[in-house]
C-alpha positions, 0 to 999 in steps of 0.5 A, spaced: 523 565 507 531 564 507 534 560 513 539 565 515 533 571 515 528 567 518 534 566 524 535 573 525 528 574 525 526 569 530 532 571 535 530 578 534 523 576 537 526 572 543 530 578 545 525 583 544 518 581 544 520 575 549 525 579 553 530 573 554 537 574 557 543 576 552 546 569 555 540 565 552 539 569 545 547 568 544 546 560 545 540 560 541 544 563 535 550 558 536 545 552 535 541 555 530 548 557 526 550 550 526 543 548 524 543 553 518 550 551 516 548 543 516 542 545 511 546 549 507 551 543 506 545 539 503 543 545 499 537 547 503 537 555 504 529 556 504 525 555 511 519 552 506 524 546 504 526 543 511 523 536 512 522 532 518 527 527 515 532 532 515 531 535 521 531 528 524 538 526 520 541 533 523 539 531 530 541 524 529 548 526 527 549 531 533 547 526 538 552 521 535 558 526 535 564 524 538 565 526 544 558 525 545 554 532 547 551 533 553 543 531 554 542 538 556 546 541 550 542 536 545 535 538 549 537 546 548 539 545 541 532 541 539 529 547 543 532 552 539 530 549 532 523 547 534 522 554 537 524 557 530 520 553 526 514 554 531 515 561 530 515 561 523 508 557 522 505 562 527 507 568 524 505 565 517 512 565 514 512 557 513 506 553 512 508 546 516 512 545 522 518 540 520 519 539 528 512 537 530 514 530 531 521 531 534 521 529 541 526 532 546 531 527 549 530 524 556 534 527 561 537 524 566 534 526 573 540 529 577 539 532 584 542 538 585 548 538 590 547 542 596 552 544 602 550 543 609 549 549 613 556 548 616 559 547 610 556 554 608 558 557 614 565 555 613 565 558 605 562 564 608 568 565 613 573 563 607 570 569 603 572 574 609 571 575 616 564 577 618 563 584 620 564 586 627 568 580 629 575 580 632 577 577 625 575 583 621 580 585 616 578 592 614 584 596 612 588 595 606 587 592 599 586 585 602 581 588 607 577 591 601 576 585 597 575 580 603 569 585 605 566 585 598 567 577 597 563 576 604 558 581 602 557 577 595 557 570 598 552 572 604 547 575 599 548 569 594 546 565 600 541 569 603 537 570 597 538 564 593 538 569 587 543 567 580 550 570 580 548 573 574 542 577 578 547 579 583 552 582 579 547 586 575 544 589 582 545 596 583 546 600 589 539 603 589 536 596 589 538 595 596 534 601 598 528 598 601 532 595 607 531 588 608 528 586 601 532 586 595 529 587 588 532 582 583 531 582 575 531 575 573 530 571 566 526 575 562 527 581 565 522 579 570 523 583 577 521 580 584 522 582 591 526 577 595 527 578 603 535 579 605 537 576 612 540 581 617 547 577 616 547 579 609 545 586 610 550 587 615 555 584 610 553 589 605 553 595 609 560 594 611 562 593 604 558 599 602 561 603 608 568 601 607 570 598 601 566 600 595 567 608 596 575 606 595 573 601 589 569 606 586 574 611 585 579 607 581 574 606 575 568 610 572 562 612 576 557 606 575 551 604 579 553 597 580 553 594 587 559 589 586 565 592 583 572 589 581 579 591 584 579 597 578 573 599 579 569 596 574 562 592 575 564 585 577 564 580 572 561 572 572 568 570 571 570 574 577 565 571 582 566 564 580 573 565 582 572 568 588 567 562 590 573 557 588 578 561 592 573 561 598 572 554 597 579 553 598 580 557 604 575 553 607 578 546 605 571 544 602 572 538 598 565 538 595 564 542 588 562 549 589 559 554 584 555 560 584 549 555 583 551 551 589 549 557 594 542 557 590 541 550 591 543 550 598 538 556 599 532 552 596 534 545 600 535 549 607 528 553 606 525 546 605 528 542 610 526 548 615 519 547 613 518 552 607 512 551 603 514 549 596 510 555 592 514 560 597 520 557 595 518 557 587 517 565 588 523 566 591 527 563 586 523 566 580 522 559 577 516 560 572 513 553 574 513 549 581 515 543 577 522 546 577 522 548 584 520 541 586 526 538 584 529 540 591 524 536 595 527 530 593 533 532 597 529 533 603 525 526 602 532 523 602 533 526 609 526 525 611 528 517 609 534 517 613 531 520 620 525 514 619 530 509 618 534 511 624 527 512 629 522 508 627 522 501 630 519 497 624 523 501 618 528 496 617 
C-alpha cells in the first residue's frame, strides 16, 4: 500500500473507530506528513518498503535537529509512526512492523505546577468578583465579561476538567444540579460534582450575562460565549486566565492546565483517594494520576522535617 494512502486509512481509523479528538488527529497528521515526505525523498513510497534502519535514521535525524525538539514532541512523533505501522500489520496491509524495535525516548519527570489555595482564590477574584458580594459588577460590558470569566475559572477549578472540555459544554450539561456531564478524550463521558461556589458563579452568569451575549450572535447551545455571541474559543479562555493572573499579581506561570493540576493536588492533600481523583480527571490509567502524589509527598516531607524530633 502506498504510504500516503496508508496514512489516510490510519487517520480515519483513529478518528472514527478509536474516537480520538480532532486536536490529536491533527497532530498525528502533521507528524505522519513529515514522515511520509522524508521517506519519499529517499524514493520510498510503499509501506512495505520501509525498513527498521530507515525508521531509525528518520528518528535520529529528527532528534538531532536544531533547535532540538522537546522530548514530548519526539515521543509523540514516534508514537504516530509506531501506531501507523502496527495498524497496517494488524489489518493485514503490511507483513512486518519496521518499528517493532523502536524504543520511545526517556521522558524527564516534570512535576505539575500547582497553585496554593490562596493563589487560586486570588486568581478567581482576578477574573471577577464572587456573586452576591459588595464588589460584584453586574451591569455594563465589563459586568457581562467579568461574570462569564468568574464562572469559567470557578468551573475549571471546581471540576478539574480540561479547558477543551469546559468550552465544549452546552447549557444542558448543567441540568443535573450539583453534577456536570463532561465529554473527554475519545468522546468518553464522565460525571463530575460541582461545588456550591462554582454553581453560584455559573448561575449568575446564566441569569445576567449569557442572555445578552447570546443575543449578539447566532443561537448556540454552548455554555460559554464570547463578546459577539459565538462559542468561546480555547485561545480566548487562555487569554482570560492570563488577564486574571495579571490582575491577581501572580508571578507563577498560570495556564488552563494549572487549574487542573491544582484541583488534583488539593484533592489529594485533602485526603482523596487517588482512584477517585483518576475518575474525576478522566484518566484512563491511574499511573497518569499518580504523578500528582509526588507533589503531596513533598508537602508531607516538609511537615515531617519540621515536626519529627529525629528527622534531621
